[in-house]
KOLDRENGU-66203 format. One line per 5 residues: their letters; for each residue x negated, y, z of N, C-alpha, C. Coordinates in steps of 0.05 Angstrom, whole numbers, plus 5000, padded with zeros to 4 digits. Layout:
N
A> X Y Z X Y Z X Y Z  ...
END
This chain:
405
MPKFK> 2119 8713 0305 2103 8710 0329 2075 8722 0324  2063 8737 0342 2037 8750 0337 2014 8730 0338  1992 8738 0325 1968 8722 0324 1946 8734 0342  1931 8717 0354 1909 8725 0372 1883 8712 0363  1862 8728 0364 1835 8717 0358 1821 8711 0384
YQAKN> 1809 8687 0386 1798 8679 0412 1769 8668 0408  1754 8670 0430 1728 8657 0432 1729 8639 0457  1721 8615 0455 1722 8596 0477 1699 8577 0477  1692 8566 0501 1670 8546 0503 1682 8519 0507  1669 8499 0494 1677 8471 0499 1661 8460 0522
SLGKV> 1665 8434 0527 1652 8421 0550 1621 8421 0548  1611 8424 0524 1582 8425 0520 1570 8453 0520  1588 8473 0524 1579 8501 0526 1577 8514 0499  1587 8501 0478 1586 8513 0451 1610 8532 0448  1604 8556 0437 1625 8576 0433 1638 8572 0406
TEGVI> 1665 8570 0407 1680 8567 0382 1699 8591 0380  1706 8597 0355 1725 8619 0349 1749 8609 0333  1770 8624 0335 1794 8616 0320 1816 8636 0323  1838 8631 0309 1862 8647 0311 1885 8629 0318  1902 8638 0337 1924 8622 0346 1949 8640 0349
EADNE> 1972 8628 0344 1997 8642 0347 2009 8636 0374  2018 8657 0388 2029 8654 0415 2045 8679 0422  2062 8677 0443 2078 8699 0451 2061 8721 0463  2041 8714 0479 2024 8733 0493 1997 8720 0500  1979 8736 0513 1953 8726 0519 1954 8703 0539
GAVTS> 1973 8704 0557 1976 8682 0577 1982 8656 0563  1999 8656 0543 2005 8632 0528 1981 8622 0513  1964 8640 0502 1939 8632 0489 1921 8618 0508  1918 8629 0532 1901 8617 0552 1910 8589 0560  1936 8586 0563 1947 8559 0570 1942 8539 0548
ALRQK> 1945 8548 0523 1941 8530 0500 1911 8521 0498  1893 8540 0504 1865 8533 0503 1857 8515 0526  1870 8519 0549 1864 8501 0572 1872 8472 0566  1894 8469 0552 1903 8442 0545 1883 8428 0526  1868 8444 0511 1848 8433 0493 1821 8431 0507
RLEVV> 1821 8436 0534 1797 8434 0550 1775 8454 0540  1785 8478 0534 1767 8500 0526 1768 8522 0547  1744 8534 0552 1742 8556 0571 1743 8582 0556  1762 8599 0563 1766 8624 0549 1743 8643 0554  1732 8655 0532 1712 8676 0534 1724 8703 0529
SISGV> 1741 8705 0507 1754 8730 0501 1778 8725 0484  1798 8743 0486 1822 8742 0470 1829 8770 0461  1836 8773 0435 1843 8799 0425 1864 8795 0403  1881 8816 0401 1902 8815 0380 1890 8819 0353  1902 8805 0333 1892 8807 0306 1900 8834 0293
SGLSA> 1923 8845 0301 1932 8870 0289 1946 8887 0311  1952 8912 0304 1966 8929 0323 1994 8918 0329  2006 8904 0309 2033 8893 0314 2032 8872 0335  2011 8857 0337 2009 8836 0358 2008 8849 0385  1993 8871 0387 1992 8884 0413 2019 8895 0421
LWTAL> 2034 8906 0401 2060 8916 0407 2079 8893 0415  2077 8870 0402 2093 8847 0408 2087 8838 0437  2062 8837 0444 2054 8829 0471 2065 8848 0492  2064 8874 0486 2074 8894 0505 2104 8891 0509  2118 8886 0487 2147 8883 0488 2156 8858 0503
NKKSG> 2139 8837 0502 2146 8812 0515 2137 8810 0544  2123 8830 0553 2114 8830 0581 2138 8835 0599  2137 8823 0622 2159 8827 0641 2156 8855 0654  2179 8868 0657 2179 8894 0670 2173 8890 0699  2157 8908 0711 2150 8905 0739 2125 8888 0743
NITTK> 2115 8874 0721 2091 8858 0723 2092 8838 0746  2073 8839 0764 2071 8819 0785 2087 8828 0809  2105 8810 0819 2122 8816 0841 2112 8803 0867  2124 8811 0889 2117 8799 0915 2123 8769 0915  2144 8762 0902 2151 8733 0901 2130 8717 0888
DVVVF> 2117 8727 0866 2095 8713 0853 2072 8708 0872  2065 8729 0887 2042 8726 0906 2049 8707 0929  2074 8709 0939 2082 8691 0961 2081 8662 0952  2093 8656 0929 2092 8629 0919 2064 8619 0915  2047 8636 0904 2018 8629 0901 2005 8623 0927
SRQFS> 2010 8639 0947 1998 8636 0974 2006 8609 0986  2031 8602 0984 2040 8577 0996 2028 8553 0981  2029 8554 0954 2017 8532 0938 1988 8529 0943  1973 8552 0943 1944 8551 0946 1937 8541 0974  1953 8549 0995 1947 8540 1022 1949 8510 1024
TMVNA> 1970 8498 1011 1973 8469 1011 1950 8455 0996  1941 8467 0974 1920 8455 0959 1893 8455 0974  1887 8478 0987 1862 8480 1002 1863 8462 1026  1886 8460 1039 1889 8442 1062 1885 8413 1055  1893 8406 1030 1890 8379 1021 1862 8373 1011
GLPIL> 1844 8392 1012 1816 8388 1003 1811 8392 0974  1830 8404 0960 1826 8409 0931 1807 8432 0927  1788 8429 0909 1769 8451 0903 1783 8476 0895  1772 8500 0901 1785 8525 0895 1789 8529 0865  1769 8522 0850 1771 8525 0821 1794 8509 0809
QGLTI> 1796 8484 0818 1817 8467 0808 1844 8477 0817  1846 8487 0842 1871 8497 0852 1880 8521 0837  1861 8540 0830 1868 8563 0815 1877 8556 0786  1864 8536 0775 1872 8527 0748 1901 8516 0748  1907 8501 0768 1935 8490 0770 1955 8512 0773
VAEQA> 1949 8531 0791 1967 8554 0796 1971 8570 0771  1949 8575 0756 1950 8591 0731 1968 8577 0710  1966 8551 0709 1981 8536 0689 2011 8535 0696  2017 8535 0722 2045 8532 0731 2059 8559 0735  2044 8581 0734 2056 8608 0740 2076 8615 0718
ENPDF> 2100 8623 0726 2121 8631 0708 2116 8658 0696  2105 8676 0712 2100 8703 0703 2074 8704 0686  2075 8712 0661 2051 8712 0644 2030 8731 0654  2038 8754 0666 2019 8773 0677 2003 8760 0700  2017 8746 0717 2004 8733 0740 1986 8711 0731
RVVMT> 1995 8697 0709 1978 8675 0698 1952 8686 0688  1953 8710 0675 1928 8722 0665 1910 8730 0688  1921 8741 0709 1905 8748 0733 1892 8724 0745  1907 8702 0748 1896 8678 0760 1873 8667 0743  1877 8668 0717 1856 8658 0699 1830 8675 0701
KIRDE> 1833 8701 0703 1810 8719 0706 1796 8713 0733  1811 8710 0754 1799 8704 0780 1785 8677 0779  1797 8657 0767 1784 8631 0765 1757 8634 0749  1757 8649 0728 1732 8652 0712 1711 8667 0728  1719 8686 0744 1699 8701 0761 1687 8683 0782
ISNGV> 1704 8666 0794 1695 8648 0815 1675 8628 0803  1681 8619 0779 1663 8600 0766 1635 8612 0760  1634 8639 0760 1608 8653 0757 1595 8660 0783  1606 8650 0805 1594 8654 0831 1605 8677 0847  1626 8690 0838 1638 8713 0853 1656 8702 0875
PLSEA> 1655 8712 0900 1672 8703 0922 1702 8708 0915  1720 8692 0926 1748 8694 0921 1759 8722 0928  1752 8732 0952 1762 8758 0960 1752 8780 0942  1728 8779 0933 1717 8799 0915 1731 8798 0887  1737 8774 0878 1751 8771 0853 1779 8781 0855
MAKHP> 1793 8777 0877 1820 8787 0881 1820 8817 0884  1799 8828 0895 1798 8857 0899 1798 8872 0872  1790 8859 0851 1790 8871 0824 1818 8873 0812  1838 8863 0826 1865 8863 0816 1884 8874 0837  1882 8901 0843 1897 8913 0865 1927 8913 0860
KAFST> 1936 8911 0835 1965 8910 0830 1977 8884 0839  1961 8863 0841 1971 8837 0850 1964 8833 0880  1941 8840 0888 1932 8834 0916 1924 8860 0930  1938 8866 0951 1934 8891 0966 1908 8890 0982  1900 8912 0994 1876 8913 1011 1879 8895 1034
LYVNM> 1903 8894 1046 1908 8876 1068 1903 8847 1060  1913 8840 1037 1911 8812 1027 1881 8805 1023  1867 8823 1011 1838 8818 1005 1822 8816 1031  1828 8833 1051 1813 8832 1076 1818 8806 1091  1843 8797 1090 1849 8772 1104 1836 8748 1090
VKAGE> 1836 8748 1064 1822 8727 1049 1792 8727 1055  1781 8751 1057 1752 8753 1064 1747 8742 1092  1765 8748 1111 1762 8737 1138 1765 8706 1137  1783 8696 1121 1786 8667 1118 1762 8654 1106  1749 8667 1087 1724 8656 1076 1702 8655 1097
QGGIL> 1700 8676 1113 1679 8677 1133 1684 8656 1155  1710 8652 1162 1716 8634 1184 1722 8606 1174  1722 8601 1148 1728 8574 1138 1756 8565 1143  1775 8583 1143 1803 8576 1148 1821 8588 1126  1813 8584 1102 1828 8596 1080 1857 8585 1078
DVIFE> 1861 8559 1085 1888 8548 1083 1906 8561 1104  1896 8566 1128 1911 8580 1149 1917 8609 1141  1897 8622 1129 1901 8650 1121 1922 8653 1100  1922 8636 1080 1942 8637 1059 1970 8631 1069  1972 8613 1089 1998 8607 1101 2008 8632 1116
RLSEY> 1990 8645 1131 1998 8669 1146 2005 8691 1127  1991 8694 1105 1997 8715 1086 2025 8711 1074  2032 8687 1067 2058 8682 1056 2080 8688 1076  2076 8680 1101 2096 8686 1122 2098 8716 1126  2075 8730 1127 2075 8759 1132 2090 8773 1109
MEKAE> 2083 8766 1084 2095 8780 1062 2125 8775 1060  2134 8751 1067 2163 8745 1066 2177 8762 1087  2166 8763 1112 2179 8779 1133 2179 8809 1126  2156 8819 1117 2154 8847 1111 2172 8855 1088  2174 8837 1068 2192 8843 1045 2221 8842 1054
GVSRK> 2227 8824 1072 2255 8822 1082 2263 8847 1097  2245 8858 1114 2251 8883 1129 2254 8906 1109  2236 8908 1090 2237 8930 1071 2262 8929 1054  2270 8905 1046 2294 8901 1030 2319 8910 1045  2320 8903 1071 2344 8910 1087 2346 8940 1091
VKSAM> 2323 8953 1096 2324 8982 1100 2332 8996 1074  2322 8987 1051 2329 8999 1026 2358 8995 1019  2368 8971 1025 2397 8966 1019 2415 8983 1037  2406 8987 1062 2422 9004 1080 2423 9033 1071  2401 9042 1060 2399 9070 1051 2412 9074 1023
MYPIV> 2411 9053 1006 2421 9056 0979 2452 9054 0978  2463 9039 0997 2492 9034 0996 2508 9060 0997  2504 9078 1016 2519 9103 1016 2513 9121 0992  2488 9120 0983 2480 9137 0960 2496 9128 0935  2497 9102 0931 2512 9092 0907 2541 9098 0909
VMSVA> 2553 9094 0932 2582 9099 0935 2588 9128 0932  2572 9146 0944 2577 9175 0941 2573 9184 0912  2554 9172 0898 2549 9179 0870 2574 9172 0853  2585 9148 0858 2608 9139 0843 2632 9158 0850  2635 9164 0875 2657 9182 0884 2654 9209 0871
LLVVI> 2630 9220 0869 2625 9246 0857 2633 9245 0827  2626 9224 0813 2633 9221 0785 2663 9220 0781  2676 9205 0799 2706 9204 0797 2718 9231 0801  2709 9246 0821 2720 9272 0827 2715 9291 0804  2691 9290 0792 2685 9308 0769 2703 9301 0746
FLMVK> 2708 9275 0741 2726 9267 0719 2754 9278 0724  2764 9276 0748 2791 9286 0754 2792 9316 0750  2771 9330 0759 2771 9359 0757 2769 9369 0728  2754 9355 0712 2748 9364 0684 2769 9354 0665  2780 9330 0668 2799 9319 0649 2828 9319 0658
VVPTF> 2834 9314 0683 2861 9311 0692 2873 9337 0702  2859 9352 0719 2870 9376 0730 2877 9397 0709  2861 9401 0688 2868 9421 0667 2896 9416 0655  2904 9391 0652 2930 9384 0642 2952 9395 0660  2949 9391 0686 2969 9401 0705 2968 9432 0705
RDVFT> 2945 9443 0702 2942 9473 0702 2958 9485 0679  2956 9473 0656 2971 9484 0633 3001 9482 0638  3011 9461 0651 3039 9458 0657 3048 9480 0676  3032 9483 0697 3039 9503 0718 3039 9532 0706  3020 9537 0688 3018 9564 0676 3042 9570 0658
SFGAH> 3052 9550 0644 3074 9554 0626 3100 9561 0640  3103 9551 0665 3126 9558 0681 3123 9584 0697  3098 9593 0700 3093 9617 0714 3100 9616 0743  3099 9593 0755 3106 9590 0784 3083 9598 0802  3090 9606 0826 3070 9612 0846 3058 9586 0857
LPWPT> 3032 9584 0857 3019 9559 0865 3010 9560 0894  3014 9538 0909 3004 9536 0937 2974 9538 0937  2962 9546 0959 2933 9550 0960 2917 9525 0955  2926 9501 0964 2910 9477 0957 2909 9473 0926  2932 9477 0913 2932 9474 0884 2914 9494 0870
QLIIN> 2916 9519 0879 2900 9540 0868 2870 9535 0872  2864 9524 0895 2836 9518 0901 2825 9496 0882  2841 9476 0878 2833 9454 0860 2830 9465 0831  2848 9482 0823 2847 9493 0796 2822 9511 0793  2816 9526 0813 2792 9543 0812 2767 9527 0810
VSEFL> 2766 9505 0825 2742 9487 0823 2741 9475 0796  2764 9467 0785 2764 9454 0758 2754 9474 0737  2763 9499 0739 2754 9519 0719 2725 9524 0722  2715 9524 0746 2686 9528 0750 2670 9505 0737  2679 9480 0742 2664 9458 0731 2665 9457 0700
SSKKA> 2686 9469 0689 2688 9469 0660 2674 9493 0647  2664 9511 0663 2651 9536 0653 2621 9532 0650  2608 9553 0639 2579 9552 0637 2565 9555 0663  2580 9566 0683 2568 9569 0710 2560 9542 0722  2577 9522 0716 2570 9495 0726 2544 9485 0714
LLLVV> 2540 9490 0688 2516 9482 0675 2492 9496 0687  2495 9522 0693 2473 9536 0706 2467 9525 0734  2488 9517 0748 2484 9505 0774 2469 9479 0772  2476 9463 0752 2462 9437 0748 2432 9442 0741  2427 9462 0724 2399 9469 0717 2384 9478 0742
FLVMV> 2398 9494 0759 2385 9503 0783 2379 9480 0802  2398 9461 0805 2393 9438 0823 2370 9421 0812  2369 9418 0785 2347 9402 0774 2320 9415 0779  2320 9442 0777 2295 9456 0783 2287 9454 0812  2307 9455 0830 2301 9451 0858 2290 9423 0863
GFAVS> 2303 9403 0851 2294 9376 0854 2265 9372 0844  2259 9385 0821 2232 9383 0810 2212 9396 0829  2220 9419 0840 2202 9433 0859 2197 9417 0883  2218 9404 0894 2215 9387 0917 2197 9363 0910  2201 9352 0886 2184 9329 0878 2154 9337 0876
MYRKT> 2149 9360 0865 2121 9370 0863 2110 9375 0891  2126 9386 0908 2117 9391 0936 2110 9365 0951  2127 9345 0945 2122 9319 0958 2095 9306 0949  2086 9314 0925 2061 9303 0915 2036 9315 0929  2040 9338 0943 2019 9350 0958 2016 9335 0984
KTGAY> 1992 9337 0996 1987 9324 1022 2005 9334 1044  2008 9360 1046 2025 9372 1066 2054 9365 1061  2063 9367 1036 2090 9361 1029 2098 9332 1035  2080 9314 1028 2086 9286 1033 2088 9280 1063  2070 9293 1078 2071 9288 1107 2097 9300 1119
NWDLM> 2104 9324 1111 2129 9336 1122 2154 9320 1113  2153 9309 1089 2176 9293 1080 2179 9268 1097  2156 9254 1102 2157 9230 1118 2166 9236 1147  2157 9259 1157 2165 9268 1184 2195 9273 1185  2205 9286 1164 2234 9291 1163 2250 9265 1163
ILKLP> 2240 9245 1148 2254 9219 1146 2256 9207 1174  2234 9208 1190 2234 9197 1216 2252 9212 1236  2259 9237 1230 2275 9253 1248 2304 9254 1240  2312 9240 1219 2340 9240 1211 2356 9226 1233  2381 9235 1237 2398 9225 1259 2401 9195 1260
IFGTL> 2410 9182 1238 2415 9153 1237 2394 9138 1222  2388 9147 1198 2369 9134 1181 2340 9137 1192  2335 9158 1206 2309 9162 1218 2302 9140 1239  2322 9133 1255 2318 9112 1275 2312 9085 1261  2327 9080 1240 2323 9055 1225 2295 9055 1212
ARKAA> 2287 9078 1200 2260 9079 1188 2238 9076 1209  2242 9088 1233 2222 9086 1254 2219 9057 1263  2241 9043 1267 2240 9015 1275 2226 8998 1254  2232 9003 1229 2219 8988 1207 2189 8993 1206  2182 9018 1211 2153 9026 1211 2138 9012 1234
VAKFS> 2151 9011 1258 2139 8998 1281 2136 8968 1276  2157 8956 1264 2156 8927 1258 2134 8921 1238  2131 8937 1218 2110 8933 1198 2082 8937 1210  2079 8958 1226 2053 8963 1239 2045 8939 1257  2064 8930 1273 2058 8908 1292 2052 8882 1277
RTLGT> 2069 8876 1257 2065 8851 1243 2038 8851 1227  2032 8873 1215 2007 8875 1199 1983 8873 1217  1982 8890 1237 1958 8890 1255 1955 8864 1269  1977 8852 1279 1976 8827 1293 1966 8805 1274  1975 8804 1249 1966 8784 1230 1937 8787 1224
LIKSG> 1927 8811 1221 1899 8816 1214 1881 8808 1237  1888 8816 1262 1871 8809 1285 1871 8779 1289  1894 8767 1287 1896 8738 1291 1880 8723 1270  1876 8735 1246 1862 8722 1225 1832 8727 1226  1823 8742 1246 1794 8747 1250 1783 8771 1237
VPIMD> 1800 8789 1227 1791 8814 1215 1782 8833 1237  1759 8845 1236 1750 8864 1257 1770 8886 1261  1772 8895 1286 1793 8914 1294 1791 8940 1278  1767 8950 1272 1764 8975 1257 1774 8971 1228  1767 8949 1216 1776 8944 1189 1806 8939 1188
ALETV> 1816 8926 1210 1845 8920 1211 1861 8946 1214  1852 8965 1230 1866 8990 1234 1865 9007 1208  1843 9006 1194 1841 9021 1169 1861 9009 1149  1862 8983 1147 1881 8970 1128 1910 8976 1136  1916 8975 1162 1943 8981 1171 1951 9010 1164
AKTAG> 1932 9028 1168 1938 9056 1161 1944 9060 1132  1928 9048 1115 1931 9051 1086 1956 9038 1075  1966 9018 1089 1990 9004 1080 2015 9011 1096  2013 9032 1112 2036 9040 1130 2060 9048 1114  2056 9062 1091 2079 9071 1076 2091 9097 1086
NLVVE> 2080 9108 1107 2090 9133 1119 2066 9148 1129  2062 9173 1120 2038 9188 1127 2037 9195 1156  2060 9198 1169 2060 9203 1198 2049 9180 1213  2058 9156 1206 2047 9131 1219 2018 9128 1211  2011 9134 1186 1983 9131 1177 1965 9149 1193
RAVFN> 1972 9174 1198 1956 9192 1214 1953 9182 1242  1975 9172 1254 1974 9161 1281 1954 9138 1283  1955 9120 1263 1937 9096 1264 1908 9105 1260  1903 9124 1242 1876 9133 1239 1865 9146 1264  1882 9161 1278 1874 9173 1304 1867 9151 1324
ARDSV> 1883 9129 1324 1878 9107 1341 1851 9093 1334  1846 9092 1308 1820 9080 1299 1797 9097 1309  1799 9123 1307 1778 9141 1317 1774 9137 1347  1796 9133 1362 1794 9129 1390 1779 9103 1397  1786 9082 1382 1772 9056 1386 1743 9058 1380
REGKT> 1736 9073 1358 1708 9076 1351 1692 9090 1373  1705 9108 1388 1692 9122 1409 1692 9106 1436  1702 9082 1435 1702 9065 1458 1726 9068 1476  1746 9083 1466 1770 9087 1482 1791 9066 1475  1815 9068 1488 1836 9049 1483 1852 9055 1458
LTQPL> 1866 9035 1449 1884 9038 1426 1910 9051 1434  1917 9048 1459 1944 9056 1469 1948 9086 1469  1928 9101 1480 1932 9130 1485 1939 9146 1460  1923 9144 1438 1930 9159 1414 1957 9151 1402  1965 9126 1405 1991 9117 1395 2013 9130 1411
KESKV> 2008 9133 1437 2028 9145 1455 2030 9175 1449  2008 9188 1444 2008 9217 1438 2021 9224 1411  2021 9205 1393 2033 9210 1366 2063 9213 1367  2076 9202 1388 2105 9203 1391 2120 9189 1369  2106 9172 1354 2118 9156 1333 2127 9130 1345
FPPMV> 2111 9119 1363 2117 9093 1374 2131 9095 1401  2153 9080 1405 2168 9081 1430 2151 9073 1454  2158 9082 1478 2143 9076 1502 2139 9046 1506  2160 9030 1500 2158 9001 1504 2136 8989 1487  2132 9000 1463 2111 8989 1445 2084 8996 1456
TQMIN> 2079 9021 1464 2053 9028 1474 2046 9013 1500  2067 9009 1517 2062 8994 1541 2055 8965 1536  2068 8952 1517 2061 8925 1510 2034 8923 1497  2027 8943 1480 2000 8943 1469 1979 8946 1490  1985 8963 1510 1966 8967 1532 1962 8941 1548
VGEET> 1983 8927 1552 1981 8901 1566 1965 8881 1549  1969 8882 1523 1954 8864 1505 1925 8870 1505  1918 8896 1506 1889 8903 1507 1877 8894 1534  1891 8898 1556 1880 8890 1582 1877 8860 1585  1895 8845 1574 1894 8816 1577 1879 8802 1555
GALDA> 1871 8816 1534 1857 8804 1512 1875 8788 1493  1901 8793 1494 1920 8779 1477 1936 8798 1460  1921 8816 1448 1933 8838 1432 1949 8826 1408  1937 8806 1395 1951 8795 1371 1978 8782 1379  1978 8768 1401 2003 8755 1410 2024 8776 1418
MLSKI> 2015 8797 1431 2033 8818 1440 2044 8833 1416  2028 8838 1396 2037 8851 1371 2057 8834 1356  2054 8808 1357 2073 8790 1344 2100 8791 1357  2099 8793 1384 2125 8795 1399 2139 8822 1393  2123 8843 1391 2134 8869 1384 2147 8868 1357
ADFYE> 2133 8856 1338 2143 8854 1310 2169 8838 1310  2170 8815 1324 2194 8799 1325 2218 8815 1336  2212 8830 1357 2233 8845 1370 2244 8867 1351  2226 8882 1339 2235 8904 1322 2246 8895 1295  2237 8872 1286 2250 8861 1261 2279 8853 1267
SEVDV> 2284 8842 1291 2312 8836 1298 2327 8862 1303  2314 8883 1313 2326 8909 1317 2334 8921 1290  2318 8917 1270 2324 8927 1243 2349 8913 1232  2350 8886 1237 2374 8871 1228 2399 8882 1241  2398 8886 1267 2421 8896 1282 2428 8924 1273
AVDGL> 2408 8941 1268 2413 8969 1260 2425 8970 1232  2416 8953 1214 2427 8952 1187 2456 8943 1188  2462 8922 1203 2489 8912 1205 2507 8934 1217  2498 8947 1239 2513 8967 1252 2518 8991 1234  2497 8999 1219 2499 9021 1201 2519 9016 1178
TSIIE> 2518 8992 1168 2537 8984 1147 2566 8984 1157  2570 8974 1181 2597 8973 1192 2607 9001 1198  2590 9020 1204 2598 9047 1209 2603 9063 1183  2585 9059 1164 2586 9074 1139 2611 9067 1123  2617 9041 1122 2640 9032 1105 2666 9046 1111
PILIV> 2675 9046 1137 2700 9061 1142 2698 9091 1138  2674 9103 1144 2671 9131 1139 2673 9138 1110  2661 9122 1093 2662 9127 1064 2691 9123 1054  2705 9103 1064 2732 9097 1055 2750 9121 1063  2747 9131 1088 2763 9154 1096 2756 9178 1080
FLGVT> 2731 9183 1075 2722 9206 1059 2734 9205 1031  2732 9182 1018 2743 9180 0991 2773 9183 0991  2786 9171 1011 2815 9173 1012 2824 9201 1016  2811 9216 1034 2818 9244 1039 2813 9261 1014  2790 9257 1001 2783 9273 0978 2802 9269 0955
IGFIV> 2806 9243 0947 2824 9237 0925 2852 9244 0932  2860 9238 0957 2887 9245 0966 2893 9274 0966  2873 9291 0974 2877 9320 0973 2882 9330 0945  2866 9319 0926 2869 9327 0898 2897 9320 0888  2905 9295 0893 2931 9286 0883 2954 9302 0896
VAMFM> 2954 9306 0922 2975 9321 0936 2976 9350 0926  2952 9362 0923 2951 9390 0913 2963 9393 0885  2959 9373 0869 2970 9374 0842 3001 9370 0841  3011 9355 0860 3040 9349 0860 3056 9368 0878  3043 9384 0894 3057 9403 0911 3074 9423 0894
PMFEL> 3064 9434 0872 3081 9453 0857 3104 9440 0843  3104 9413 0841 3126 9399 0827 3153 9405 0839  3153 9407 0866 3179 9412 0880 3189 9439 0873  3171 9459 0872 3180 9486 0864 3188 9488 0835  3174 9473 0818 3181 9473 0790 3209 9460 0786
GNIVG> 3215 9441 0802 3242 9428 0801 3263 9448 0807  3259 9465 0827 3279 9485 0834 3281 9506 0812  3258 9514 0799 3259 9534 0778 3275 9523 0754  3269 9498 0747 3283 9486 0724 3313 9484 0730  3320 9477 0755 3348 9475 0763 3362 9502 0761
END
């Protein structure tokens, strides 16, 4: 187990030093808290300890689940009248993720030095997004931190649910097609050559399906197939580099929205996220300009981001939010009409929540429908592909039987 050197203050403010064995820095912090010591600094005694700490860290670091659980717990604590410092200490001690425990400890220490909660959280963007920080800031100004954290947990759970469903709908056919491709390649490279040798030894005339399969098998076993793979890898790398450019990323996101089936699903998910995020921010008291900027930066699609920034410019000029959203052609007419009604009646946050509820249910229906359509299509495709290979290999058997006879 690695050793860590620490500096800590006791209840009298006296700084003490020492060395302690622990799995990671989070465990050191917890051990010192139990001794009623306030951590000043922690450092590894040797390079091996740093390596040990890195190896013991969880992959992925802080997850959405960690932040959601924290938001719900902290909302309950603040609502019960528990001081923020004490609440953060409890959360830090109970956190299962050591990375999140370290972040909570740092935030608690910064707050004890007079730093506002939102400003302390802003220093840890990997854990707390811009949206999260802005809502906490609005909660501090309005004195409704417990309500804000409750809304944040609900928002993150719903947003994560929609994102997870969309990803699963898109990953399912990709995984199945990848497995099918590997199976076909295995048949072509390992099984078909055996049949080819048998057919060649008899010198029989091969039907065109069999000859086609053999030609494909010979191609996959040759150096030409390797060159094709290298070419495809280079094309993939070029596309990846193009996507990293501003124009390339925008065109890629635009292409995603225009896809026949998956594009509709991605558009509905984008509308649901936009409506839920903007509605939650406005309802929490975040100014409309700051809310639109946060929504744009967290859109996850550059086409939607540009549309929201255009809407923000329109609002800055004293115009409506509806018109630029309508001109972007990203948002369906029903959405822009409901937003227009919300602006005119002064109930924009409520209208956005209704839009989000509707489109989140639409995403559920679309995912279920897409899955029910894709499954039979994939089954038929696999059956036809594998069946064609098998039939093509056995077709010459009848002619070989006659030759042997």
